[in-house]
C-alpha positions in Angstrom: 104.9 -126.3 47.7 103.3 -122.9 48.4 100.3 -122.8 50.7 98.0 -121.5 48.1 99.1 -124.1 45.6 98.4 -126.8 48.2 94.9 -125.3 48.7 94.2 -125.4 45.0 95.2 -129.1 44.9 93.0 -129.8 47.9 90.1 -128.1 46.0 90.7 -130.3 43.0 90.9 -133.4 45.3 87.6 -132.6 47.1 85.9 -131.9 43.7 87.1 -135.2 42.3 86.0 -137.1 45.3 82.6 -135.4 45.2 82.1 -136.3 41.5 83.0 -139.9 42.4 80.5 -139.9 45.3 77.7 -138.3 43.2 78.0 -140.8 40.4 78.7 -144.0 42.3 76.3 -146.7 41.3 74.8 -144.6 38.5 74.8 -145.4 34.8 74.7 -143.0 31.9 70.9 -143.2 31.6 70.5 -142.2 35.2 73.0 -139.3 34.8 71.2 -138.1 31.7 67.8 -138.1 33.3 68.8 -136.5 36.6 69.1 -132.7 36.2 70.4 -132.2 39.7 73.1 -134.8 39.3 74.3 -133.3 36.0 74.3 -129.8 37.5 76.3 -131.0 40.5 78.9 -132.9 38.4 79.2 -129.9 36.1 79.8 -127.6 39.0 82.5 -129.8 40.4 84.2 -130.0 37.0 84.1 -126.2 36.9 85.8 -126.1 40.3 88.5 -128.4 39.1 89.2 -126.3 36.0 89.2 -123.0 38.0 91.5 -124.5 40.7 94.0 -125.5 38.0 93.8 -122.1 36.4 94.8 -120.6 39.8 97.4 -123.2 40.4 99.0 -122.3 37.1 99.4 -118.7 38.2 100.6 -119.5 41.7 103.0 -122.3 41.0 103.6 -122.9 37.3 106.2 -125.6 37.8 103.8 -127.7 39.8 101.0 -127.1 37.3 103.3 -128.5 34.5 103.2 -131.9 36.3 99.6 -132.2 35.2 99.7 -132.9 31.4 95.9 -132.7 31.1 95.7 -129.3 32.7 94.9 -127.4 29.4 92.2 -129.9 28.6 90.8 -129.6 32.1 90.7 -125.8 31.9 89.2 -126.0 28.4 86.4 -128.3 29.7 85.7 -125.8 32.5 85.4 -123.0 29.9 83.2 -125.1 27.7 80.8 -125.9 30.6 80.6 -122.2 31.6 80.7 -120.4 28.3 79.3 -123.1 26.0 76.7 -124.4 28.5 74.2 -124.8 25.7 76.3 -127.2 23.8 77.7 -129.4 26.6 77.7 -133.1 25.5 76.6 -135.3 28.4 78.4 -138.3 26.8 81.7 -136.5 26.9 81.2 -135.4 30.5 80.2 -139.0 31.5 83.4 -140.2 29.9 85.4 -137.7 31.8 83.7 -138.7 35.1 84.6 -142.4 34.6 87.8 -142.3 32.6 89.6 -139.2 33.8 88.5 -138.1 37.2 89.7 -141.2 39.1 93.2 -140.9 37.6 93.3 -137.2 38.3 92.3 -137.8 41.9 95.1 -140.3 42.3 97.6 -137.9 40.7 96.6 -135.1 43.0 96.8 -137.3 46.0 100.3 -138.3 45.0 101.3 -134.6 44.5 100.0 -133.7 48.0 102.2 -136.4 49.7 
């Protein structure tokens, strides 16, 4: 694994862990009513998407091991470019149903 590819995966890992820390013990209502929490989660999801975009350029074969990569990058683009139409329910679903699995997959890839 190239050094830059490893760094991109570490960026993804740190962002996943941050999202999990930020939302631990929170429910959807708390998320929806906390502007700072939503902004923090969105920022970390942007980082994940951007890190995967860079990984794809640096080490395409490694990037292919993440079947959700295109969806992750698409989510990042939606948050940034379609900021006015981001659906909190979709992001909350991603936080609880996708981020933990992604974190585990990245941890495994870094071993």
